[in-house]
C-alpha positions in Angstrom: 16.4 -29.4 -4.8 13.2 -31.3 -5.4 10.4 -29.9 -7.6 8.8 -26.9 -5.7 5.3 -27.1 -4.5 3.5 -23.8 -5.2 0.4 -22.8 -3.3 -1.7 -19.6 -3.6 -4.1 -18.8 -0.9 -6.1 -15.9 0.4 -5.2 -14.6 3.9 -8.2 -16.5 5.5 -7.2 -19.7 3.8 -3.7 -19.7 5.3 -3.0 -22.0 8.2 -0.9 -21.0 11.2 2.2 -22.8 9.9 2.1 -21.0 6.5 1.5 -17.6 8.1 4.5 -18.2 10.5 6.6 -19.3 7.5 5.7 -16.2 5.5 6.4 -13.8 8.2 9.6 -15.5 9.2 11.0 -15.5 5.7 9.9 -11.9 5.0 11.6 -10.8 8.2 14.8 -12.8 7.3 15.0 -11.2 3.9 13.6 -7.7 4.1 14.5 -6.7 7.7 17.6 -8.7 8.7 19.4 -9.4 5.3 18.6 -5.9 3.9 19.2 -4.2 7.3 15.9 -2.3 7.0 13.8 -1.6 10.0 10.3 -1.1 8.8 6.7 -2.4 9.6 6.6 -5.5 7.3 3.4 -6.9 8.6 0.6 -4.6 7.5 -3.1 -4.5 6.8 -2.5 -5.4 3.1 -1.8 -9.0 4.1 -5.5 -9.4 4.8 -6.4 -8.1 1.3 -4.0 -10.3 -0.6 -3.4 -13.7 -2.2 -0.2 -15.2 -0.8 1.9 -17.3 -3.2 4.3 -19.7 -1.4 6.9 -22.0 -3.0 8.0 -24.8 -0.8 10.9 -27.2 -1.2 9.6 -30.0 1.0 8.8 -28.2 4.3 10.9 -25.2 3.6 9.3 -21.9 2.3 11.9 -20.8 -0.3 10.0 -18.2 -2.2 7.1 -15.9 -1.7 5.1 -13.0 -3.0 1.7 -11.4 -2.4 -0.9 -10.2 -4.8 -2.7 -7.2 -3.3 -6.3 -6.7 -4.3 -7.1 -3.8 -6.6 -8.0 -0.5 -4.8 -5.7 -1.3 -1.8 -2.2 -0.2 -2.9 -3.2 1.1 -6.3 -6.2 1.2 -8.5 -4.8 -1.9 -10.3 -3.9 -5.2 -8.6 -0.3 -5.2 -7.4 2.4 -7.8 -6.6 4.8 -7.2 -3.8 7.0 -8.7 -1.1 8.7 -10.8 -3.8 11.5 -12.7 -2.4 13.6 -15.9 -2.6 15.5 -17.4 0.3 19.2 -16.7 -0.1 20.3 -20.3 -0.6 17.8 -20.6 -3.5 18.7 -17.5 -5.5 19.9 -17.8 -9.0 17.7 -20.7 -10.0 14.9 -18.8 -11.8 12.5 -19.3 -8.9 11.5 -15.6 -8.6 10.9 -15.5 -12.4 8.7 -18.6 -12.3 6.6 -17.3 -9.4 6.2 -13.9 -11.0 4.9 -15.4 -14.2 2.5 -17.6 -12.1 1.4 -14.4 -10.2 0.8 -12.4 -13.4 -1.4 -15.3 -14.8 -3.2 -15.5 -11.5 -4.1 -11.8 -11.7 -5.4 -12.2 -15.2 -7.5 -15.2 -14.1 -8.9 -13.7 -10.9 -9.4 -10.1 -11.9 -9.6 -10.3 -15.6 -7.1 -7.5 -15.5 -3.9 -7.1 -17.5 -2.5 -4.0 -15.7 -0.5 -4.8 -12.6 1.4 -2.1 -10.7 4.4 -2.7 -8.5 6.9 -0.7 -6.5 10.2 -2.3 -7.4 13.6 -1.9 -5.7 15.6 0.1 -8.2 18.3 -2.5 -8.7 15.6 -5.0 -9.8 14.4 -2.9 -12.8 16.2 -5.3 -15.3 14.5 -8.3 -13.7 11.0 -6.8 -13.9 11.6 -5.4 -17.4 12.3 -9.0 -18.5 8.8 -9.7 -17.3 7.3 -6.9 -19.4 7.0 -4.3 -16.6 7.7 -0.7 -17.6 9.1 2.0 -15.3 6.7 4.8 -14.6 7.5 7.9 -12.7 10.7 8.7 -10.9 12.8 6.8 -8.4 11.9 7.5 -4.8 13.1 6.3 -1.4 10.9 3.9 0.6 12.4 2.9 3.9 15.7 4.4 2.7 15.8 2.1 -0.3 15.5 3.4 -3.9 12.2 2.2 -5.6 10.3 2.9 -8.7 6.8 2.2 -9.7 6.4 -0.2 -12.7 3.4 -1.2 -14.7 2.7 -4.5 -16.5 0.5 -4.1 -19.5 -0.5 -6.8 -21.8 
């Protein structure tokens, strides 16, 4: 694997290729791999920054930063994923750290709320997120809200 190229763009800055890559990879991971039929493409994409990590021409990791007031009062990070062949290399950890810093830079905001799949609690806890509330089902997958405070 070469050094990853990381880009972060608002929805309006994305070109057609990037938008296709994002939707294709999100569908591959969240719908096909997780066998979860749900409406992945939503109105929040228009109100988000999209962080893309490319290995040459291949989108290998992604997340979106949703503007404050859309999902929660705070900015939020969601749709965090790494292509299956690239997992276990620390990529998700790196892009999450990048996203947390981006939220601080853009919104001057240290609180970030997420809706995490329950099995990922240890991963998000390692990034200083704390569980809040109770586990709930979202699209038949256990989730929990978590908050990053600095």
